N, C-alpha and C positions, 0 to 999 in steps of 0.2 A: 796183696793186701789181706791182712788177717780179718776174721769175722768182727773182731772188736774195732778195727780200723774202718771197716765197711760200715758198721753201725754208727760210728762217730761221724762219718761223712754223710750218712743218711740223715742223721739228726741235724747236722749243719745245713744241709740243703732244705730240710723241712722248716727250720727256723728262718732261713732267708726268704722262703716262700711266704711264711707268716708275716714278715715285715711288708712284703709286696702287697699281700691281701689287705693288710691294715691300711695301706695307702689308698686302695680302692674304697675301703670302708669310710675313710674320711671324706672322699669325694661324694660318696653316696649320702652321707649325713648332710653335707653341705647342700646337696641337690634338694633335699627335703626341708631345709631350714632357711638358708640365706642366699642361695644362688639366684641371680636374676633370671626371669623366664627366657630371655633371649640367649642365655648360655646353654640351652638344652642341646642344641646340635653339637657344639664343641664337646660338651660333657659326654654325649654319646660316643664320640670318637675317643675321648680319653678313657672311658670305661672299656670300650672295645679293645683298645691298645693294651691296657693293663690285664684284661682277661686273657688276651692272646699270649702275652708274655708269661703270665702265671701258668697257663696251660702248657706252653713250650717247656718251661722249667720243670714242671712236675712230670710231664710225659717223656722227658729225656730218657732214651734207652738205658743210660747209665743208672738211673734210679731203679729200673727193673733188675739190673745186674747187682746192684748193692743189696736189694731185697733178697735176691736169690742167694747171695753169699752169706747172708745172716740166717735165713730160714734153715732150720735143721741143725744149726750150730748149738753149742752149749749155752750161748747167750740167751736163747729163747726156749731152752729145754723146760724151764719152770714156767708154766702158763700164767702164773701169778706175778711174774717179774715185770718191771717197767719196760724192759726191752721187748718182751713178748707182746705186751699190749700195744706199744708203739708200732711194732712191725706188723701186727695183725691189722690194725686200722689203716696204716699206710698202704699195705697191700690191697685192702679193699678199695681205698680211694684211688690208688694207682690203676687198678684194673678197670674201674669205672671211667676214669679220665682218659685212658688210652683208647677207649672205645668211641670217644667223642671227637669228630673231626674239628680241627682248629677253626675252620671257616664257620662251623655251626656255633662254636663258643663265641667267636667274635660277633656273629650276627645276633645271637641272643642278647649280648651286652648292649649292642647298638639299638635293637628293637625295643628292649624293655626300658631303656633310658627314655626313648621317645614316648613310649606308652605311658610311663609314669607322669610325664608332663601333660600328655593328652588327658589322662584321667583327672589330674588336678584341675584342668580347665573345664572338663566335661561335667564333673560331679556337681558343682554349684548351679549349673544351668540344666541339670537333669538331661544332659544331651548324650543319650546312648548312641545315637547315630554317628556323632563325632568320634566316639571312642571305639565303635565297632570295628573299623578296619585295623586298628592297632591290636585289639584283642584277637582278631582273626589271625594276625601274623604271629602273635605270641603262642596261641594254641597250636598252630601249624608247626612251629619250631619245637614246642614241647612234645608233640607227637614224634617228630624226627629224633628228638633226644631219647625218648622211650625206645624207639626202634633201634637206635644205635647202641644203647646200653644193653638191651635184651631183657626179657622177662618171662616168667611163667604165669599163666592165668591172664588176668586183665593187664593191658598196657599201663594202667595207672600204677601198678606195683613198682615199675621202674622209677617213677617219679616220687612216689611215697618213700621209697627206700633211701632217698637222699636225706630226708628229714628224720625218719624213724626207722633205722636199719632193722630189717627182719619183719616189719609189719606188712600185712597184705590187705588188699581191698576186701577179700573174702572174709577175713577175720573181723575187719572193721564193720562190715555189714551186720554181723552177729552182735557186735558190741552196741551199735546204734539201735538195732531192733530191740535188744533186751533193755537198754536204758529207756527208750521211748515207752515201752510197755510198763516199766516200773514207775516212770515219772508221771504218766498220764493220770492215774488216780490221785496222786499227790497234788498235782497242779489243779485238777478239777475240784478237789476238796478245798484247796486254798481259795480259788476263784468263787466257789459257792459259799464260802464262809461269810457270815455277817460282819466279822471283825475286819476292818480295813484301815490301813494307816493313812494319815493325812500327808500325802506326798507333796502337797503344795508348800510345805515348810521348806522344801529343798528348791523351790522355784521362785524364791524371793530375790531381793537385790543383794548379790554377793560380788562386791567390787573385785575386779580381776587382780589388782595389785595386792590386795589382802589375801586372796586365794593363793597366790604364788608364795607369799611368805609362810602361810600356814602349811601348804603342801611341802615346802622345803623343810620345815621343822619336823614334820612326820617322817619324811624320807631320811633325814639325819638321825632321828630317834631309832629307826630300824637298823641303821648302820651304814647308809650310803655315804661314801667319802667324797665330799665336795671338793677336796683338794685333788682328787683323782677323777672328777666327773663334773657334769654341769646339767642344768635343766633348761630346755628351750621350748619354743612353740612351733607347732607344725600342723599340717592338715590331718595327719593320721598318726597317733602316738606310737613311738617305737623306742627301742633301746639299742644302742650301738656300742659294742665292746671292741675297741681297737687293739687292746692289749694292756699290759701292766701300766697302771697310772693314767689311763684315759678311757673312761666309760661314760657315755652321754645318753641322757634320757630326754624325751620330749613329751609334751601334752598339748591339749587344746582347751581353751578356756571358754566358758559360757557364763556371762554375768548373771544369768537368770536360772542357772541350774548348777548347784554346788557339786553334785556327785560326778559330773562329767570329767572335770579336770582332776579332782582330788583322788578319786579311786583309780583314775588313769595313772596318776603319779605313783600311787601305791603299787599298782600292777607293774609298771616299768621299773620301779625300785626293786621289786622281787627279781626281775631279770638281772638288774644291775648288781645285786648282791652276789648272785652266782658268778657273774663276770669278774667282779672285783676280788673274789675270793678263790678263783682258780689259781693253781700253783704257778707263780710267775716264772720260776726257773724252767718250767716246761713250755713256756710260750712258743707257739709255732709248731709244736708237736701235738699229736692226739692227746697226750696226757695233760696238755694245757688248754684243752677245748672241752666244751660242754658235752655231756653224754649223748643227748638227743634233744630234739625240739620238744618232745613230750615231757621230758624231765625238766627242760628249761621252762616250759609253760607251767609246770607244777609249782615252780617257785613264785612266779607272778601271781598265780591264782591263790597260793597259800597265803602270801602276805597281804594281798588285796582283800580276800574274802574270809579265809579261816581266821585271820587276825584282825584285819581292818574293818570288817563289818560286825565283829563280835562285841558284846556288851563290855567285857573287861577293857578292851582298847578304848572305848568311849567313856568309861568311868574315869579314865585319866585325861583324855583329850577334849571331852565335851566342855568342861569349864573354860578351857583355853579358846575353844571355838566360839563360845558365847561372848567372850571378851573381844574376839577378833571381829565378830559380826553382831554387835549388840542390838541393832535395829531389827535385823532379820530373825533373831532367835530369842528375843526378850520374853515371848510368851510360849516358848517351846520347851517342854520338859525333856529330860534325858530319855525317858521311856518312849516318848512320841518320836524323838529324833531317831533312835535306834530302830524303831518299827519302820520309820520312813525309809531308811537306807537299806532295809531288808524287804521292801515292797516287792510283791510278786504279781506280775501281770504281763500278759503277752505284749511284746513291744516290737517296733520295726527295726531298731538298730542293734546289731549284735553286741557292740562294745558297751552298750547301756543296758543290756539284758540282765535280769536277775539270775541267781544261781540255779533256780529250778527250771527255767525255760531256756537258758543259754545253750545247752547242748542240742536243742531243736534247731537253733540257728546254724550250728555246725553241721548237723545231719543234712540240712537243706543244701549247703554248699558242697558237701561230700557227694551227695547224689548227683548234683549238677555237674561236678567235675568229672565224675565217671562217664557221663554222657558226652561231655565236651571232648574228652580224651579219646573215647571210642569212636567218635564221629556220629553217634546216634542223636546228639543234640547239636545242631548247627548254631553257631554264635548268633546268627540273626534271630533265632527263636529263644534265646536266653531270657529276655525280659518276660515273655509270656510264661515260660516254664517256671521262672522264679516266682512270679505272682501267683500262679496256680498252686504250686507246692507250698508257698508261704501261707496261703489261705487254708490249706488242708492241715498243715502242721500247727499253725499258731492262731488260726481263725481270724486273721486280719486282712483287710484290703490294702494293698500297697499303693499309696497315692501318687508316687512319682519314682523315677529311676534313681534319683539321689538317695532316697530312703529304701531303695530296692537293690537292684543288681550292681549299682555303681558305688555302694557305700564303702566297700573295702578296697584297699590298695593292692592286695596280694596278687591278683591276676595280672595287674599291670607290670609288676616286677618279676613275673614268671613263677610265682610261688604256688604252682599247681601241685597239690599233694601236701600242702602245708596245713590246711584247715583241720584235718582230723587230729593233729597233735594238740589242739586246744582241748578237745574232750579227753584225750589221754592225760593231758596235764591236770584236768580236774580230778580224774581218778587217782593219779599218783599223789596229788596234793593232799587229798583226804586221807589216803593210806599213810603217807609220811607224817601228817599231823597227828593221826591216831597213835602212831608209834612214838612220836615225840612226847605226847602227853603221858604215855605209859612210862617212858624212861625218865621224864622230868616232872615229878610231882610238884604241884603248886604253880604251874606255868601261868594260869590265869591271874594269880596274885602278882606275878611279875608284870603282866600287861597292865594291871590296874595301877602299878607304880610307874608305868612308862618305861619299863626295863625289858629289853628284847634280846639281850646278849646271850642268855642261855639257849634260847631257841636258835639264834644265828650260829652259835658254836656247835650245837647238835647237827644242824644242817651242813655246816662246814665239814664236820667229821664224817657224816654219813653220805654226803652228796658232793659238795663243792671240790674238796681236795682230790677226789678220785679222777677228775677229768673223764677221759674215755677208757679208763682202766677196765671198766665193765660195761657191757651193753645194758640198755635200760631195764629190761626185765630182771637181769641178775642184780643190778644195783638196787632195785626195789626189794628184791628178796633178801638181800643182805641187810638193808637198812631197816626193814620192817619185820623180817622173819617169815613173810608170806609172799607168794606170787601175786601179781596185780589182780585185784578184784574190784568190781563196782560196788560191793556191799559197804565198805567204809564210807564211800561218797553218799550212797543212799541213806545210810544210817545218820550221817551228819546232817543231811537235808531234813530228815524227819525230826531229828533232835532239835534243830533250830526252828523250823517253821511250825512244828506241832504246837508248842507253847504260844507262839506269836499269834497264830490264827485259830487255835482251838481245834485242830484236826488231829486225828489219830494216825 
């Protein structure tokens, strides 16, 4: 078999695996949306079966032989070629997968399926005791995964690498320490400012059926293709991209708080735009997959915050919003509304946090994950550690576990190492938007007209179409001309909140 034939077979196998993984994705989406609670046990077996099958397919020794036959050939001599990028990323994934015992893969699928159902039941009742044994199993298995994969430094690095290749806990400690130091005086200046928005305008009567229509209109304006996607309701908002033609987003509605669902939809739409604009002909291969979770998160944060909380966006959408909710907004000026959706105050819930304090929520989870993975923090001590650190970081007392350590779904599905990508996403988003504004003069005028195509096109050219052709840091450098830096994000926050709150 020639190197070209070996590469063609490698791509065929990769695409076949992509189809199988998309089947598991549909089952996962159904589990979070419409599956009856009594189906949890069977769903766990279904997910374990598919995970085992996918693992068997990908770790077949033949895959290693095909990779070896292509590596070093003329096909990959040019590191910029599609073949070189696919082979590089398939090798990385193959080496990781072959280190994981199939029994561990199956058990992780089974345990996390049960854990998600337990979390959904425990959260409304603030029942950490009911969730604790499930979380203990998850953490135990994630430690086994880290040990099997291998790592340098902290065992957390083995788990983080799955989501953000090349990132390390040691580097992230520095990122969070630097951000916290820079954000502290800004947040203090805002909280000390006599200028305060009237957030109550967001806490009036916003009928859910109208919220849904308005949110769908905004998602469509951004470019979400409803012929290739849908919007549903769930306990924790998420986006599932199954492949070309099928990308689904979810949200949760609060009839007494407009921002919860609306900005959740904008956030998930950002993820969906990435998924819907990946190159379809590369589906199932690395070139048809998102670069990293940090880059993926940059898209949700960019569209939700950089665009969706900006004055130009509301110059277009606010008149329509007042028509949709005339009773709630009859006495609310555009200035008052924009100030309200950019309210800064320490809060309990991460997904509702403002842009200035959001990264403190992520820093908390990152610190706790380090302790859980190393074993320094027993799961039984998690609620107390959460509450103590929350008090020191955000100055708030946590009233119950539902608004504390049970608020996120991530640990139940085994997403240990996931949270830091949210902060990386904020940094990437600001730097990408900074570059887009430089390359696309008059972008705010587009937004005032309800036009978002130029920005979407720029992101497609700089981010979406590349898949995993480049690693995250290199993608950022090529798109923006600079390596990742926190400075564009900090400058963006100061530029937005300085005028609103009268702080320097």
